N, C-alpha and C positions, 0 to 999 in steps of 0.2 A: 376918589374911589374909583379904579378901572375894572372893566368887566373882562374877564378871561374867557375865551372860546374853548371849551371843552372838547368838542365833537362837532363835525358838520355832517350835513345831510343831503342826500341827493334824490331828486325827483325824476321819475322816468314814467313815460307815457306808455303804457303796454297795450296791446291789442288783446281785449278779453272780452268773451261773450257775457251779456248781462243776462242774469237769471230772470226767468219770467216770474212777475209777481202773482200771487194767488188771488184770485178774483174774491170779492166780499161774500158774494152769493151766486151760485150757478142754479138756474131753473130747468127743470126738466120740460119736454114738450107737454105733458100731462099736467105739470103746474102752470105753464103758461095758458093752456087752454081753459083751466078752471078759473084762473085770476080774470081772464077775458070774460068769462060767463058771469063771475061775480060782479065785476064793473059795467056790465051790460045795462045801459040805461040810466046810469048813476053819474051824470055829468057833473056833479058837484065834487066829486072826489078825483084825486090825480092818481091813486093807485093803492096799494096795500101797504100797511106799515107794520114791521116786525119789532117785536120788543122782547126783553125777557123781565121776570119778575121773580122775588123770593117767593117761592110755592113748593109745595110737595114734600115728599120724605127725603130727597135727594138735593134740594137746595134752590134749583132754578126751573122755570118754566117758561115756555115760548108764549108771546102774545101775538094775536093778528088782530088787526082793527083797519077800517077804511082810512084813508089819509086825505084831508083836505090841504095840508100845507107841508112844507118839508122846512123844517128846523135848519138853523145854520149849520149846526155839527152833525146833522144826520147825514147818512151814507145814501147814495141814491143808486140803484141798479135798474138799468133800462135793458131789457131782452126782448126781442120779437115784438116790439111795440107795447110791452107791458111794464109798469114802473113799480117798483118795490122799494120802500123807504124803509132804511135800518136804523132805528133808534141809536142814538149815541152811547147809551148804555149797553147795547147788544152787540156792537161792533166786533170787539176782540172774541166774544164768545161765538160768533158766527163766521169768522173769518175761514173761508175755503169750504163752506157747506154746501151742500146740494139740497135744494128744496123740491119734493115730489109730491104729486098728488096720487094717492092709492084708493081705489075703489075695490070693494069685496062685496060679497051677498049681504054681509050683515053690517058693514060700516063703509064710509068715506071720509078721508081725512088727509091733510097735509103731513108728509113726513119729512123730516129734517135728518139727512145723513151727515153728521157732524164729526169731522176727524179730531177735533179737540175735546170731546167728551171723555172724561175718565171713568164715570160711573153713571149708571141710570138706575131708577127704582124699578120695582117689580112690574108695575103697571105700564110703564113706559111714558108716564106724563111729566116726569121731572128728571133734571140730570145735574151732574157736578162737572166742574172744569179743574 
């Protein structure tokens, strides 16, 4: 049985700019300052760990905890000497997100400005992708 060549292909190298990849997470100066404050004197932790869990009226909610270790498939963001670990289950939902820390007269909280979110609940604690 013989093989018949139907078409040929040519490969050419072209000079094309690579598009920059989106960072997994970007921290604002206020978030960096707050994380440094939270980790001050807690040498047993390597940073903060961000995750998502099924919760709330819109599906997902962020979780924040101290991180002692980084699991093999977790993403690591190091910015201004602050380390943030992103849980493997949260990586796709956080891609391109800005983490901020906002203080007002009545509250202080981390705020996630996430371009991937399709909807949020009225109270702002849960979201859907």
